Backbone of each chain as nested JSON, in Angstrom:
{
  "chains": [
    {"id": "A", "residues": [
      {"number": 1, "name": "UNK", "atoms": {"N": [-14.563, -23.546, -4.976], "CA": [-14.09, -24.613, -4.104], "C": [-13.825, -24.106, -2.692]}},
      {"number": 2, "name": "UNK", "atoms": {"N": [-14.329, -22.945, -2.401], "CA": [-14.19, -22.425, -1.064], "C": [-12.897, -21.695, -0.817]}},
      {"number": 3, "name": "UNK", "atoms": {"N": [-12.076, -21.533, -1.849], "CA": [-10.827, -20.789, -1.637], "C": [-11.126, -19.297, -1.565]}},
      {"number": 4, "name": "UNK", "atoms": {"N": [-10.371, -18.64, -0.756], "CA": [-10.553, -17.195, -0.585], "C": [-9.401, -16.47, -1.265]}},
      {"number": 5, "name": "UNK", "atoms": {"N": [-9.744, -15.575, -2.134], "CA": [-8.708, -14.819, -2.829], "C": [-8.507, -13.485, -2.113]}},
      {"number": 6, "name": "UNK", "atoms": {"N": [-7.303, -13.294, -1.638], "CA": [-7.007, -12.046, -0.941], "C": [-6.588, -10.988, -1.959]}},
      {"number": 7, "name": "UNK", "atoms": {"N": [-7.25, -9.881, -1.907], "CA": [-6.93, -8.797, -2.831], "C": [-6.475, -7.606, -2.011]}},
      {"number": 8, "name": "UNK", "atoms": {"N": [-5.316, -7.082, -2.363], "CA": [-4.804, -5.92, -1.633], "C": [-5.725, -4.732, -1.845]}},
      {"number": 9, "name": "UNK", "atoms": {"N": [-5.966, -3.952, -0.793], "CA": [-6.839, -2.787, -0.956], "C": [-6.184, -1.763, -1.873]}},
      {"number": 10, "name": "UNK", "atoms": {"N": [-6.992, -0.978, -2.587], "CA": [-6.405, 0.028, -3.465], "C": [-5.639, 1.077, -2.666]}},
      {"number": 11, "name": "UNK", "atoms": {"N": [-4.552, 1.505, -3.207], "CA": [-3.744, 2.527, -2.548], "C": [-3.862, 3.805, -3.344]}},
      {"number": 12, "name": "UNK", "atoms": {"N": [-4.283, 4.869, -2.668], "CA": [-4.466, 6.117, -3.391], "C": [-3.123, 6.752, -3.71]}},
      {"number": 13, "name": "UNK", "atoms": {"N": [-3.139, 7.635, -4.668], "CA": [-1.909, 8.319, -5.069], "C": [-1.886, 9.718, -4.478]}},
      {"number": 14, "name": "UNK", "atoms": {"N": [-0.694, 10.188, -4.201], "CA": [-0.515, 11.524, -3.642], "C": [0.474, 12.27, -4.536]}},
      {"number": 15, "name": "UNK", "atoms": {"N": [0.106, 13.471, -4.905], "CA": [1.013, 14.327, -5.654], "C": [1.516, 15.414, -4.718]}},
      {"number": 16, "name": "UNK", "atoms": {"N": [2.79, 15.73, -4.803], "CA": [3.333, 16.729, -3.888], "C": [4.457, 17.534, -4.515]}},
      {"number": 17, "name": "UNK", "atoms": {"N": [4.659, 18.689, -3.928], "CA": [5.762, 19.563, -4.315], "C": [6.829, 19.411, -3.257]}},
      {"number": 18, "name": "UNK", "atoms": {"N": [8.056, 19.253, -3.702], "CA": [9.175, 18.99, -2.806], "C": [10.204, 20.096, -3.016]}},
      {"number": 19, "name": "UNK", "atoms": {"N": [10.379, 20.966, -2.004], "CA": [11.241, 22.143, -2.164], "C": [12.422, 22.082, -1.206]}},
      {"number": 20, "name": "UNK", "atoms": {"N": [13.53, 22.756, -1.558], "CA": [14.624, 22.849, -0.592], "C": [14.211, 23.686, 0.611]}},
      {"number": 21, "name": "UNK", "atoms": {"N": [14.663, 23.283, 1.802], "CA": [14.332, 24.012, 3.022], "C": [15.009, 25.387, 2.999]}},
      {"number": 22, "name": "UNK", "atoms": {"N": [14.332, 26.429, 3.465], "CA": [14.933, 27.771, 3.459], "C": [16.282, 27.831, 4.172]}},
      {"number": 23, "name": "UNK", "atoms": {"N": [16.516, 26.982, 5.186], "CA": [17.781, 27.057, 5.916], "C": [18.963, 26.597, 5.058]}},
      {"number": 24, "name": "UNK", "atoms": {"N": [18.694, 25.93, 3.945], "CA": [19.785, 25.543, 3.049], "C": [20.243, 26.723, 2.18]}},
      {"number": 25, "name": "UNK", "atoms": {"N": [19.48, 27.797, 2.221], "CA": [19.84, 29.046, 1.538], "C": [20.179, 28.829, 0.064]}},
      {"number": 26, "name": "UNK", "atoms": {"N": [19.336, 28.086, -0.612], "CA": [19.521, 27.867, -2.046], "C": [18.873, 29.024, -2.795]}},
      {"number": 27, "name": "UNK", "atoms": {"N": [19.652, 29.641, -3.695], "CA": [19.132, 30.838, -4.388], "C": [18.094, 30.468, -5.44]}},
      {"number": 28, "name": "UNK", "atoms": {"N": [18.417, 29.482, -6.276], "CA": [17.508, 29.118, -7.353], "C": [16.597, 27.983, -6.896]}},
      {"number": 29, "name": "UNK", "atoms": {"N": [15.618, 28.341, -6.06], "CA": [14.737, 27.319, -5.479], "C": [13.991, 26.546, -6.564]}},
      {"number": 30, "name": "UNK", "atoms": {"N": [13.583, 27.263, -7.625], "CA": [12.805, 26.607, -8.691], "C": [13.584, 25.45, -9.311]}},
      {"number": 31, "name": "UNK", "atoms": {"N": [14.907, 25.624, -9.445], "CA": [15.724, 24.584, -10.075], "C": [15.809, 23.335, -9.207]}},
      {"number": 32, "name": "UNK", "atoms": {"N": [15.598, 23.497, -7.925], "CA": [15.714, 22.362, -7.01], "C": [14.349, 21.89, -6.5]}},
      {"number": 33, "name": "UNK", "atoms": {"N": [13.288, 22.429, -7.06], "CA": [11.945, 22.011, -6.659], "C": [11.527, 20.795, -7.482]}},
      {"number": 34, "name": "UNK", "atoms": {"N": [10.989, 19.802, -6.81], "CA": [10.56, 18.568, -7.463], "C": [9.051, 18.474, -7.426]}},
      {"number": 35, "name": "UNK", "atoms": {"N": [8.493, 17.945, -8.489], "CA": [7.047, 17.714, -8.554], "C": [6.888, 16.211, -8.703]}},
      {"number": 36, "name": "UNK", "atoms": {"N": [6.364, 15.581, -7.673], "CA": [6.343, 14.127, -7.716], "C": [4.98, 13.547, -7.372]}},
      {"number": 37, "name": "UNK", "atoms": {"N": [4.816, 12.319, -7.822], "CA": [3.601, 11.559, -7.509], "C": [4.035, 10.197, -6.998]}},
      {"number": 38, "name": "UNK", "atoms": {"N": [3.388, 9.758, -5.95], "CA": [3.658, 8.414, -5.463], "C": [2.414, 7.889, -4.764]}},
      {"number": 39, "name": "UNK", "atoms": {"N": [2.537, 6.728, -4.174], "CA": [1.377, 6.142, -3.503], "C": [1.352, 6.571, -2.036]}},
      {"number": 40, "name": "UNK", "atoms": {"N": [0.155, 6.559, -1.465], "CA": [-0.024, 7.081, -0.107], "C": [0.684, 6.239, 0.944]}},
      {"number": 41, "name": "UNK", "atoms": {"N": [1.087, 5.021, 0.565], "CA": [1.794, 4.177, 1.543], "C": [3.301, 4.448, 1.547]}},
      {"number": 42, "name": "UNK", "atoms": {"N": [3.764, 5.341, 0.682], "CA": [5.182, 5.709, 0.696], "C": [5.481, 6.457, 1.994]}},
      {"number": 43, "name": "UNK", "atoms": {"N": [6.638, 6.192, 2.555], "CA": [6.992, 6.842, 3.817], "C": [7.928, 8.019, 3.567]}},
      {"number": 44, "name": "UNK", "atoms": {"N": [8.145, 8.779, 4.618], "CA": [9.104, 9.888, 4.558], "C": [10.497, 9.332, 4.227]}},
      {"number": 45, "name": "UNK", "atoms": {"N": [10.804, 8.16, 4.739], "CA": [12.089, 7.522, 4.412], "C": [12.195, 7.213, 2.914]}},
      {"number": 46, "name": "UNK", "atoms": {"N": [11.081, 6.824, 2.294], "CA": [11.102, 6.595, 0.843], "C": [11.475, 7.888, 0.113]}},
      {"number": 47, "name": "UNK", "atoms": {"N": [10.893, 8.999, 0.558], "CA": [11.177, 10.279, -0.1], "C": [12.644, 10.664, 0.07]}},
      {"number": 48, "name": "UNK", "atoms": {"N": [13.172, 10.461, 1.282], "CA": [14.574, 10.811, 1.531], "C": [15.499, 9.953, 0.664]}},
      {"number": 49, "name": "UNK", "atoms": {"N": [15.162, 8.681, 0.535], "CA": [15.996, 7.788, -0.277], "C": [15.882, 8.155, -1.756]}},
      {"number": 50, "name": "UNK", "atoms": {"N": [14.675, 8.451, -2.183], "CA": [14.458, 8.871, -3.573], "C": [15.304, 10.109, -3.885]}},
      {"number": 51, "name": "UNK", "atoms": {"N": [15.277, 11.051, -2.97], "CA": [16.004, 12.305, -3.173], "C": [17.499, 12.036, -3.31]}},
      {"number": 52, "name": "UNK", "atoms": {"N": [18.013, 11.193, -2.434], "CA": [19.43, 10.848, -2.494], "C": [19.757, 10.193, -3.84]}},
      {"number": 53, "name": "UNK", "atoms": {"N": [18.912, 9.234, -4.261], "CA": [19.177, 8.526, -5.519], "C": [19.08, 9.47, -6.709]}},
      {"number": 54, "name": "UNK", "atoms": {"N": [18.073, 10.323, -6.707], "CA": [17.845, 11.234, -7.832], "C": [18.976, 12.253, -7.952]}},
      {"number": 55, "name": "UNK", "atoms": {"N": [19.338, 12.854, -6.841], "CA": [20.386, 13.864, -6.885], "C": [21.738, 13.242, -7.222]}},
      {"number": 56, "name": "UNK", "atoms": {"N": [21.961, 12.014, -6.762], "CA": [23.208, 11.321, -7.086], "C": [23.282, 11.051, -8.592]}},
      {"number": 57, "name": "UNK", "atoms": {"N": [22.164, 10.632, -9.194], "CA": [22.145, 10.369, -10.634], "C": [22.393, 11.654, -11.424]}},
      {"number": 58, "name": "UNK", "atoms": {"N": [21.779, 12.743, -10.961], "CA": [21.964, 14.017, -11.665], "C": [23.411, 14.484, -11.561]}},
      {"number": 59, "name": "UNK", "atoms": {"N": [24.015, 14.275, -10.384], "CA": [25.406, 14.672, -10.215], "C": [26.309, 13.817, -11.107]}},
      {"number": 60, "name": "UNK", "atoms": {"N": [25.962, 12.545, -11.21], "CA": [26.745, 11.644, -12.056], "C": [26.623, 12.047, -13.528]}},
      {"number": 61, "name": "UNK", "atoms": {"N": [25.445, 12.519, -13.922], "CA": [25.254, 12.954, -15.312], "C": [26.075, 14.208, -15.603]}},
      {"number": 62, "name": "UNK", "atoms": {"N": [26.147, 15.097, -14.6], "CA": [26.921, 16.331, -14.785], "C": [28.414, 16.063, -14.748]}},
      {"number": 63, "name": "UNK", "atoms": {"N": [28.813, 15.117, -13.888], "CA": [30.237, 14.842, -13.695], "C": [30.486, 13.359, -13.941]}},
      {"number": 64, "name": "UNK", "atoms": {"N": [30.557, 12.964, -15.228], "CA": [30.746, 11.53, -15.536], "C": [32.006, 10.998, -14.863]}},
      {"number": 65, "name": "UNK", "atoms": {"N": [31.925, 9.774, -14.411], "CA": [33.081, 9.174, -13.746], "C": [32.925, 9.129, -12.244]}},
      {"number": 66, "name": "UNK", "atoms": {"N": [32.056, 10.011, -11.706], "CA": [31.835, 9.966, -10.265], "C": [30.864, 8.829, -9.953]}},
      {"number": 67, "name": "UNK", "atoms": {"N": [31.04, 8.264, -8.807], "CA": [30.167, 7.171, -8.395], "C": [28.967, 7.727, -7.646]}},
      {"number": 68, "name": "UNK", "atoms": {"N": [27.856, 7.046, -7.77], "CA": [26.688, 7.488, -6.998], "C": [26.939, 7.328, -5.504]}},
      {"number": 69, "name": "UNK", "atoms": {"N": [27.934, 6.491, -5.161], "CA": [28.264, 6.311, -3.743], "C": [29.052, 7.497, -3.194]}},
      {"number": 70, "name": "UNK", "atoms": {"N": [29.63, 8.306, -4.117], "CA": [30.452, 9.435, -3.681], "C": [29.658, 10.733, -3.689]}},
      {"number": 71, "name": "UNK", "atoms": {"N": [28.396, 10.64, -3.533], "CA": [27.559, 11.808, -3.772], "C": [27.314, 12.677, -2.556]}},
      {"number": 72, "name": "UNK", "atoms": {"N": [28.069, 12.42, -1.508], "CA": [27.948, 13.328, -0.371], "C": [26.752, 13.001, 0.492]}},
      {"number": 73, "name": "UNK", "atoms": {"N": [25.871, 13.962, 0.601], "CA": [24.777, 13.863, 1.567], "C": [23.88, 12.656, 1.314]}},
      {"number": 74, "name": "UNK", "atoms": {"N": [23.803, 11.811, 2.297], "CA": [22.938, 10.646, 2.157], "C": [21.706, 10.787, 3.021]}},
      {"number": 75, "name": "UNK", "atoms": {"N": [21.782, 11.649, 4.006], "CA": [20.688, 11.736, 4.951], "C": [19.95, 13.063, 4.836]}},
      {"number": 76, "name": "UNK", "atoms": {"N": [18.947, 13.069, 4.014], "CA": [18.106, 14.26, 3.913], "C": [17.059, 14.213, 5.009]}},
      {"number": 77, "name": "UNK", "atoms": {"N": [16.8, 15.359, 5.576], "CA": [15.707, 15.444, 6.527], "C": [14.538, 16.113, 5.816]}},
      {"number": 78, "name": "UNK", "atoms": {"N": [13.354, 15.659, 6.156], "CA": [12.147, 16.087, 5.449], "C": [11.248, 16.845, 6.422]}},
      {"number": 79, "name": "UNK", "atoms": {"N": [10.714, 17.952, 5.951], "CA": [9.869, 18.809, 6.776], "C": [8.555, 19.077, 6.041]}},
      {"number": 80, "name": "UNK", "atoms": {"N": [7.58, 19.515, 6.82], "CA": [6.343, 20.031, 6.231], "C": [6.056, 21.37, 6.886]}},
      {"number": 81, "name": "UNK", "atoms": {"N": [5.379, 22.217, 6.163], "CA": [5.057, 23.543, 6.674], "C": [3.54, 23.657, 6.832]}},
      {"number": 82, "name": "UNK", "atoms": {"N": [3.036, 23.252, 8.017], "CA": [1.576, 23.281, 8.201], "C": [1.009, 24.69, 8.227]}},
      {"number": 83, "name": "UNK", "atoms": {"N": [1.83, 25.641, 8.687], "CA": [1.426, 27.045, 8.665], "C": [2.585, 27.85, 8.096]}},
      {"number": 84, "name": "UNK", "atoms": {"N": [2.304, 28.99, 7.47], "CA": [3.382, 29.76, 6.854], "C": [4.497, 30.082, 7.856]}},
      {"number": 85, "name": "UNK", "atoms": {"N": [5.729, 29.81, 7.438], "CA": [6.876, 30.153, 8.269], "C": [7.302, 29.073, 9.238]}},
      {"number": 86, "name": "UNK", "atoms": {"N": [6.466, 28.053, 9.459], "CA": [6.854, 26.99, 10.391], "C": [7.201, 25.731, 9.605]}},
      {"number": 87, "name": "UNK", "atoms": {"N": [8.235, 25.041, 10.068], "CA": [8.636, 23.802, 9.419], "C": [8.746, 22.713, 10.472]}},
      {"number": 88, "name": "UNK", "atoms": {"N": [7.971, 21.671, 10.284], "CA": [7.936, 20.575, 11.25], "C": [8.733, 19.4, 10.689]}},
      {"number": 89, "name": "UNK", "atoms": {"N": [9.711, 18.936, 11.465], "CA": [10.513, 17.783, 11.061], "C": [9.642, 16.533, 11.095]}},
      {"number": 90, "name": "UNK", "atoms": {"N": [9.712, 15.738, 10.032], "CA": [8.866, 14.547, 9.949], "C": [9.663, 13.285, 10.269]}},
      {"number": 91, "name": "UNK", "atoms": {"N": [9.035, 12.395, 11.012], "CA": [9.64, 11.097, 11.308], "C": [9.666, 10.263, 10.037]}},
      {"number": 92, "name": "UNK", "atoms": {"N": [10.777, 9.535, 9.843], "CA": [10.929, 8.745, 8.621], "C": [9.895, 7.659, 8.45]}},
      {"number": 93, "name": "UNK", "atoms": {"N": [9.307, 7.204, 9.54], "CA": [8.367, 6.09, 9.454], "C": [6.963, 6.529, 9.037]}},
      {"number": 94, "name": "UNK", "atoms": {"N": [6.692, 7.822, 9.099], "CA": [5.349, 8.293, 8.73], "C": [5.087, 8.057, 7.246]}},
      {"number": 95, "name": "UNK", "atoms": {"N": [3.883, 7.589, 6.922], "CA": [3.515, 7.473, 5.509], "C": [2.945, 8.81, 5.041]}},
      {"number": 96, "name": "UNK", "atoms": {"N": [2.911, 8.98, 3.739], "CA": [2.367, 10.236, 3.204], "C": [0.896, 10.391, 3.565]}},
      {"number": 97, "name": "UNK", "atoms": {"N": [0.2, 9.293, 3.659], "CA": [-1.2, 9.351, 4.058], "C": [-1.313, 9.915, 5.48]}},
      {"number": 98, "name": "UNK", "atoms": {"N": [-0.429, 9.461, 6.368], "CA": [-0.438, 9.962, 7.751], "C": [-0.032, 11.432, 7.806]}},
      {"number": 99, "name": "UNK", "atoms": {"N": [0.969, 11.788, 7.008], "CA": [1.401, 13.187, 6.978], "C": [0.256, 14.07, 6.496]}},
      {"number": 100, "name": "UNK", "atoms": {"N": [-0.404, 13.606, 5.455], "CA": [-1.514, 14.382, 4.899], "C": [-2.64, 14.563, 5.915]}},
      {"number": 101, "name": "UNK", "atoms": {"N": [-2.962, 13.486, 6.61], "CA": [-4.061, 13.534, 7.591], "C": [-3.701, 14.397, 8.797]}},
      {"number": 102, "name": "UNK", "atoms": {"N": [-2.431, 14.311, 9.229], "CA": [-2.037, 14.927, 10.489], "C": [-1.661, 16.406, 10.332]}},
      {"number": 103, "name": "UNK", "atoms": {"N": [-0.997, 16.727, 9.229], "CA": [-0.415, 18.07, 9.13], "C": [-1.017, 18.945, 8.03]}},
      {"number": 104, "name": "UNK", "atoms": {"N": [-1.671, 18.343, 7.059], "CA": [-2.029, 19.122, 5.869], "C": [-3.542, 19.312, 5.821]}},
      {"number": 105, "name": "UNK", "atoms": {"N": [-3.967, 20.509, 6.165], "CA": [-5.405, 20.74, 6.293], "C": [-5.994, 21.519, 5.115]}},
      {"number": 106, "name": "UNK", "atoms": {"N": [-5.161, 21.937, 4.195], "CA": [-5.666, 22.757, 3.092], "C": [-5.897, 21.903, 1.853]}},
      {"number": 107, "name": "UNK", "atoms": {"N": [-6.79, 22.379, 1.007], "CA": [-7.167, 21.617, -0.175], "C": [-6.267, 21.965, -1.36]}},
      {"number": 108, "name": "UNK", "atoms": {"N": [-5.006, 21.666, -1.196], "CA": [-4.063, 21.823, -2.303], "C": [-2.988, 20.746, -2.156]}},
      {"number": 109, "name": "UNK", "atoms": {"N": [-2.236, 20.498, -3.228], "CA": [-1.256, 19.405, -3.134], "C": [-0.276, 19.616, -1.991]}},
      {"number": 110, "name": "UNK", "atoms": {"N": [0.116, 18.524, -1.399], "CA": [1.061, 18.524, -0.283], "C": [2.347, 19.255, -0.665]}},
      {"number": 111, "name": "UNK", "atoms": {"N": [2.851, 20.069, 0.249], "CA": [4.134, 20.746, 0.044], "C": [5.092, 20.306, 1.136]}},
      {"number": 112, "name": "UNK", "atoms": {"N": [6.211, 19.763, 0.722], "CA": [7.203, 19.306, 1.694], "C": [8.55, 19.941, 1.378]}},
      {"number": 113, "name": "UNK", "atoms": {"N": [9.434, 19.92, 2.371], "CA": [10.74, 20.571, 2.244], "C": [11.829, 19.567, 2.607]}},
      {"number": 114, "name": "UNK", "atoms": {"N": [12.976, 19.666, 1.926], "CA": [14.091, 18.782, 2.245], "C": [15.33, 19.6, 2.555]}},
      {"number": 115, "name": "UNK", "atoms": {"N": [16.162, 19.016, 3.399], "CA": [17.401, 19.692, 3.755], "C": [18.504, 18.666, 3.936]}},
      {"number": 116, "name": "UNK", "atoms": {"N": [19.706, 19.042, 3.519], "CA": [20.852, 18.158, 3.724], "C": [21.503, 18.432, 5.072]}},
      {"number": 117, "name": "UNK", "atoms": {"N": [21.024, 19.468, 5.756], "CA": [21.607, 19.807, 7.061], "C": [20.924, 19.022, 8.167]}},
      {"number": 118, "name": "UNK", "atoms": {"N": [21.676, 18.824, 9.231], "CA": [21.086, 18.14, 10.373], "C": [19.996, 19.023, 10.98]}},
      {"number": 119, "name": "UNK", "atoms": {"N": [18.927, 18.417, 11.501], "CA": [17.857, 19.223, 12.078], "C": [18.31, 20.013, 13.289]}},
      {"number": 120, "name": "UNK", "atoms": {"N": [17.738, 21.196, 13.442], "CA": [18.042, 22.018, 14.61], "C": [17.42, 21.392, 15.84]}},
      {"number": 121, "name": "UNK", "atoms": {"N": [18.172, 21.379, 16.912], "CA": [17.655, 20.791, 18.16], "C": [16.958, 21.85, 18.996]}}
    ]},
    {"id": "B", "residues": [
      {"number": 1, "name": "UNK", "atoms": {"N": [-14.082, 14.905, 0.434], "CA": [-14.491, 14.386, -0.862], "C": [-13.848, 13.017, -1.094]}},
      {"number": 2, "name": "UNK", "atoms": {"N": [-14.619, 12.049, -1.537], "CA": [-14.102, 10.708, -1.712], "C": [-14.419, 10.201, -3.111]}},
      {"number": 3, "name": "UNK", "atoms": {"N": [-13.542, 9.358, -3.621], "CA": [-13.732, 8.782, -4.93], "C": [-14.639, 7.571, -4.86]}},
      {"number": 4, "name": "UNK", "atoms": {"N": [-14.817, 6.913, -6.016], "CA": [-15.735, 5.782, -6.076], "C": [-15.249, 4.614, -5.234]}},
      {"number": 5, "name": "UNK", "atoms": {"N": [-13.94, 4.515, -5.019], "CA": [-13.414, 3.402, -4.233], "C": [-13.335, 3.721, -2.74]}},
      {"number": 6, "name": "UNK", "atoms": {"N": [-13.903, 4.851, -2.334], "CA": [-13.925, 5.191, -0.92], "C": [-12.707, 5.929, -0.437]}},
      {"number": 7, "name": "UNK", "atoms": {"N": [-11.715, 6.095, -1.298], "CA": [-10.499, 6.787, -0.883], "C": [-10.679, 8.288, -1.05]}},
      {"number": 8, "name": "UNK", "atoms": {"N": [-10.038, 9.016, -0.138], "CA": [-10.104, 10.465, -0.191], "C": [-9.447, 10.974, -1.475]}},
      {"number": 9, "name": "UNK", "atoms": {"N": [-10.115, 11.875, -2.18], "CA": [-9.533, 12.437, -3.395], "C": [-8.62, 13.591, -3.014]}},
      {"number": 10, "name": "UNK", "atoms": {"N": [-7.403, 13.525, -3.483], "CA": [-6.429, 14.543, -3.136], "C": [-6.197, 15.461, -4.323]}},
      {"number": 11, "name": "UNK", "atoms": {"N": [-5.904, 16.731, -4.051], "CA": [-5.684, 17.672, -5.151], "C": [-4.491, 17.257, -6.002]}},
      {"number": 12, "name": "UNK", "atoms": {"N": [-4.577, 17.545, -7.287], "CA": [-3.484, 17.207, -8.204], "C": [-2.621, 18.427, -8.452]}},
      {"number": 13, "name": "UNK", "atoms": {"N": [-1.395, 18.162, -8.836], "CA": [-0.471, 19.253, -9.16], "C": [-0.923, 19.954, -10.437]}},
      {"number": 14, "name": "UNK", "atoms": {"N": [-0.693, 21.26, -10.445], "CA": [-0.982, 22.037, -11.642], "C": [0.335, 22.526, -12.23]}},
      {"number": 15, "name": "UNK", "atoms": {"N": [0.272, 22.99, -13.449], "CA": [1.445, 23.569, -14.117], "C": [2.633, 22.619, -14.192]}},
      {"number": 16, "name": "UNK", "atoms": {"N": [2.329, 21.334, -14.358], "CA": [3.419, 20.381, -14.605], "C": [3.198, 19.73, -15.955]}},
      {"number": 17, "name": "UNK", "atoms": {"N": [4.289, 19.298, -16.555], "CA": [4.234, 18.641, -17.85], "C": [4.123, 17.135, -17.611]}},
      {"number": 18, "name": "UNK", "atoms": {"N": [2.914, 16.623, -17.712], "CA": [2.702, 15.214, -17.378], "C": [3.349, 14.268, -18.398]}},
      {"number": 19, "name": "UNK", "atoms": {"N": [3.715, 14.803, -19.56], "CA": [4.404, 13.952, -20.536], "C": [5.883, 13.785, -20.183]}},
      {"number": 20, "name": "UNK", "atoms": {"N": [6.362, 14.541, -19.194], "CA": [7.785, 14.489, -18.835], "C": [8.053, 13.48, -17.716]}},
      {"number": 21, "name": "UNK", "atoms": {"N": [7.074, 12.665, -17.38], "CA": [7.197, 11.783, -16.216], "C": [8.371, 10.823, -16.316]}},
      {"number": 22, "name": "UNK", "atoms": {"N": [9.141, 10.747, -15.241], "CA": [10.154, 9.7, -15.126], "C": [9.863, 8.948, -13.828]}},
      {"number": 23, "name": "UNK", "atoms": {"N": [10.11, 7.661, -13.859], "CA": [9.726, 6.815, -12.724], "C": [10.961, 6.219, -12.045]}},
      {"number": 24, "name": "UNK", "atoms": {"N": [10.865, 6.107, -10.741], "CA": [11.959, 5.499, -9.99], "C": [11.368, 4.586, -8.918]}},
      {"number": 25, "name": "UNK", "atoms": {"N": [11.922, 3.393, -8.827], "CA": [11.467, 2.433, -7.825], "C": [12.318, 2.617, -6.57]}},
      {"number": 26, "name": "UNK", "atoms": {"N": [11.671, 2.788, -5.444], "CA": [12.401, 3.013, -4.193], "C": [11.931, 1.996, -3.161]}},
      {"number": 27, "name": "UNK", "atoms": {"N": [12.89, 1.288, -2.575], "CA": [12.548, 0.269, -1.572], "C": [13.128, 0.657, -0.216]}},
      {"number": 28, "name": "UNK", "atoms": {"N": [12.28, 0.646, 0.786], "CA": [12.714, 0.846, 2.17], "C": [12.119, -0.312, 2.973]}},
      {"number": 29, "name": "UNK", "atoms": {"N": [12.989, -1.097, 3.598], "CA": [12.499, -2.28, 4.306], "C": [11.878, -3.234, 3.3]}},
      {"number": 30, "name": "UNK", "atoms": {"N": [10.639, -3.618, 3.538], "CA": [9.976, -4.554, 2.637], "C": [9.014, -3.852, 1.695]}},
      {"number": 31, "name": "UNK", "atoms": {"N": [8.981, -2.54, 1.759], "CA": [7.987, -1.795, 0.968], "C": [8.659, -1.098, -0.213]}},
      {"number": 32, "name": "UNK", "atoms": {"N": [8.177, -1.413, -1.407], "CA": [8.676, -0.768, -2.616], "C": [7.587, 0.125, -3.185]}},
      {"number": 33, "name": "UNK", "atoms": {"N": [7.94, 1.352, -3.486], "CA": [6.984, 2.272, -4.099], "C": [7.592, 2.821, -5.385]}},
      {"number": 34, "name": "UNK", "atoms": {"N": [6.728, 3.299, -6.255], "CA": [7.179, 3.964, -7.474], "C": [6.997, 5.468, -7.265]}},
      {"number": 35, "name": "UNK", "atoms": {"N": [8.044, 6.209, -7.494], "CA": [7.952, 7.664, -7.398], "C": [8.095, 8.236, -8.806]}},
      {"number": 36, "name": "UNK", "atoms": {"N": [7.121, 9.016, -9.198], "CA": [7.113, 9.623, -10.531], "C": [7.49, 11.089, -10.404]}},
      {"number": 37, "name": "UNK", "atoms": {"N": [8.407, 11.502, -11.221], "CA": [8.945, 12.864, -11.168], "C": [8.488, 13.613, -12.421]}},
      {"number": 38, "name": "UNK", "atoms": {"N": [7.902, 14.779, -12.232], "CA": [7.458, 15.594, -13.368], "C": [8.291, 16.869, -13.456]}},
      {"number": 39, "name": "UNK", "atoms": {"N": [8.388, 17.371, -14.661], "CA": [9.017, 18.673, -14.834], "C": [7.917, 19.747, -14.887]}},
      {"number": 40, "name": "UNK", "atoms": {"N": [8.236, 20.961, -14.421], "CA": [7.219, 22.027, -14.519], "C": [7.005, 22.421, -15.97]}},
      {"number": 41, "name": "UNK", "atoms": {"N": [5.814, 22.925, -16.248], "CA": [5.547, 23.433, -17.598], "C": [6.413, 24.65, -17.86]}},
      {"number": 42, "name": "UNK", "atoms": {"N": [6.841, 24.781, -19.109], "CA": [7.61, 25.967, -19.486], "C": [6.723, 27.189, -19.331]}},
      {"number": 43, "name": "UNK", "atoms": {"N": [7.252, 28.216, -18.651], "CA": [6.475, 29.446, -18.497], "C": [6.596, 30.277, -19.759]}},
      {"number": 44, "name": "UNK", "atoms": {"N": [5.514, 30.938, -20.107], "CA": [5.519, 31.781, -21.295], "C": [6.096, 33.15, -20.928]}},
      {"number": 45, "name": "UNK", "atoms": {"N": [7.428, 33.269, -21.051], "CA": [8.098, 34.49, -20.625], "C": [7.753, 35.677, -21.502]}},
      {"number": 46, "name": "UNK", "atoms": {"N": [7.434, 35.429, -22.77], "CA": [7.177, 36.548, -23.675], "C": [5.97, 37.362, -23.225]}},
      {"number": 47, "name": "UNK", "atoms": {"N": [4.958, 36.661, -22.674], "CA": [3.768, 37.387, -22.243], "C": [4.024, 38.136, -20.936]}},
      {"number": 48, "name": "UNK", "atoms": {"N": [5.031, 37.632, -20.139], "CA": [5.314, 38.275, -18.866], "C": [6.203, 39.505, -19.03]}},
      {"number": 49, "name": "UNK", "atoms": {"N": [7.029, 39.507, -20.081], "CA": [7.952, 40.616, -20.268], "C": [7.396, 41.67, -21.212]}},
      {"number": 50, "name": "UNK", "atoms": {"N": [6.212, 41.397, -21.727], "CA": [5.615, 42.299, -22.7], "C": [4.813, 43.384, -21.977]}},
      {"number": 51, "name": "UNK", "atoms": {"N": [5.504, 44.351, -21.371], "CA": [4.826, 45.403, -20.627], "C": [4.534, 46.614, -21.484]}}
    ]}
  ]
}
């Protein structure tokens, strides 16, 4: 009948490793490393919010009775390391697809870093 | 390298236990995404300490 059906374009998935930033000086990095998969339209802000929610839930599991609202750090900053030893602060509005295209030139899963500390100016 | 749907194929994680997946819905603004969290595969320590 001439109707047009709009179909959303497929969104690719991105798998990435999410590690604590070296400046947080966490000894057991493996325990705080996350292996995650999401869609390429997820933004850096999505990752920061996910991290806050996930860590709050884990803290609540360890310490029953605490509220997820009392979980301390709410603002994680997210970095990528395009070259060994360098960490580039990522804008929250960037999507993972943009991060991958702009900063990640190697053929291996994306590696990102998170920190609860304010970024160095 | 591109898949059949024209999207760039991205490398997949290795050494993770895909049966351990947990999912979380995260909304920022008007965009909701699903984030899946995997646990790493257990390392075989016996073979590493067997010198």
